[in-house]
N, C-alpha and C positions, 0 to 999 in steps of 0.2 A: 504494500500500500504506500509506495514511495512517491508516486506521481502526484504532486500537489500543484494546483493552479497558481502561477506566479503573477497574479494581477493586483497585488497589494502594493501600493506606493507607500514607502515608509522612510523615515529618516534614520539611518543606521549610524549610531555613534561609533567613534573610533575605538577600536579595541586593541589591547596589547597583544604582543606575540604569544604570551603565555595563555591569554584567554582564547585566542584563535586556535592554539594547539589543543586546549582543553575541549573546545567545541568539536574539533575534528575527531578527537578520541572518543567523545560521547557518541558521535555519529557512527564511528567504526564499531564500537561496542554494541550499539543498538542494532546495526545490520547483522552482526554475528548472532546476537540474541534471537532475532526474529527467524534467522535461518534454523537455529537449533529448536526453537519453539515449533516451527513448521515440520521439522524432521521427526521430533520425538515427543512433542506435546509440552505444554507449559509446566505442568506439575512435575514431569520427569526431568526437566532441565534445571540444573542447579546453578547457583551463582559461581561455584567453583569451575564448572564446565565453561561457562561464558567467559570467565576471567582467563582460563587457560587458553581458550581459542584466540583470545585477544592479546595473549602474551603478557597478561597482568597477574599480579598476585591478588588474592581475595581482598586484602586490605586496600590495595590500590583501586580495585573495582568500586569500593564504597566511597572513594573520593569523587566518583563520577555519578553514581546512582545510589540512592538509599537502599533499594532492593530491586528485584527483578520486575515486580509489578510496576514500578515507576517507569521502566523502559517502555512498557506497553501503553500506559496511560498518558505518557507524554505526547503520544501521537494524537490523542483526543484534544489536548490543549492546542497543538499546532493546527489541527483542522478547524477548531473553533475560531481561531484568529483569522484564518483564511476565509472561512464562511462569512464572518462578520465583515471582512474587507470587501468580499464579493457583493454582499447585501448593500453596503454603502455605495458601491459603484453602479448599482442598478439605476435606471432612469427615474428621476424624481416623480414623474407622473404615473409611474407603474403602481398598480394596486399592491398593497403590502403582502397579501397571500401569494401572489404571483412572484413578487420580488424574492420572497423566502424560497419558493420552489426553485427559482433560477439560481439563487445563491448556493443551494445544495448541489448544484452541478459540480462544485468543487469535489464533493464526495463521489458523485456519479462518474466524473471523469477519471478519478483515481481507480475506480473499479473496472474501467475498461482497459487499463494498462496491463497489469499482471493479475489476471483473474484468480489464479491459484493462490497467489500471495494474499490478495485481499480476502478471499474466502477463509484462508488460514487464520487471518487476524480476527474475522468475525466469529469463527468457531472457537478460537482461543478465548475470546471475551465471554462467550456463552458457557464454555466448559470450565473455566477457571473460577470457581466459586469465590475465591479470595479477592477477585477483582471486581465483583459485581457492585458492591456498595460504592467503591471509589469510582467506578465507571459512571454510576448515576450522578455522583457529585460533579464529575467532569461535564456531563451533558447539561446539568443545571448551570454550570459555568457558561456554557454556550448561551443559555437563556439570558443570562446577565449581559452578555455581549450583544445580543440581538435586539433586546427590548428597547434600548434608547433610539435606535434607528427607526424601528417600527412606530414607536410612540411619536416621533417627529413627523413621520409621514401621515399618521392619522391626525395629528394636530393641524397640519396644513390643510386637511380636509374639513376642519372646523369641528372635529369631534371633541366634546367636553371630557369624555371619559377615556381619552386616549391611553393613559398609562395602564389602566387595568385591562383594556382591550388588547394592548400591545403584549402584555404578559400572557394573556390567554392565547393569542395567535402564535407567539414564539414557542410556548410550551406545547401547543397542539402540533405545530410543525415538526418539532423535535420528536414527538411521539410518533408521528407519521414516518419520519425517517427511520426511527428504530424498528417500526413494524415492517417497513420495506426491506431493511437490511436483514432482519430475521427471516423474512420470506425468501430473500435472495440466497441466503446461506442454506435454507432448507431445500431449495430446488437445485442446489449445487451450481448456481450461476447460470442455469439454462434460460431463465427469463431475465432479460437485462434489468439491472437495478433501476434505470430510468423509468422503465415501464411500471415497475412495482411502486415506485415513488409517486408517479403520476396517479396511479390507482388509489393509493393511500390518501394523498392530499386532495384528490378529486372528490373523495367521499366527504370531505369537510369544506369544500369550496364555498359553501354558503355562509361560512363563519363571518365573513366581512359584511 
């Protein structure tokens, strides 16, 4: 699930060589971990294995990640930021529900790259019970990122109750995305995620 839309304009602060090296190592450790998770499952993959594959000691591994769950859940934070950026980039006159659907193309596009890797991640999150609570926390973080933009769009349409409607719309959209990704994983990717997401969000298209 490595392909992420690069449509976010951001001001990148200058970083030191040490910080760039640290970020590069985190990326390398993450890639190795996902390969091992895919090959042998999340529960059977140990921190020691990941560290050994990366040429690190167990102690050094913990300088980059607090635990192996953090490696997986970091992806959700990354996607949340890109989804929020995609939402902000949508046309101002576009209806909020449609804008949310189009913003989720960041996730859809990732699923069309390496389907097997994307499916592995979805199954990983479904099967690793230790991750489920924190996964929910991450998606609620997405809600926090999306609500301000939706609220602003609703406000421009003269809606007095924009904040509460924005919260409802964002939460509902995230639930639709979860339902679509669950169905996509269940059918082994045979039905495109875009189709399943359209079906899920279409069922609630009258929310606006």
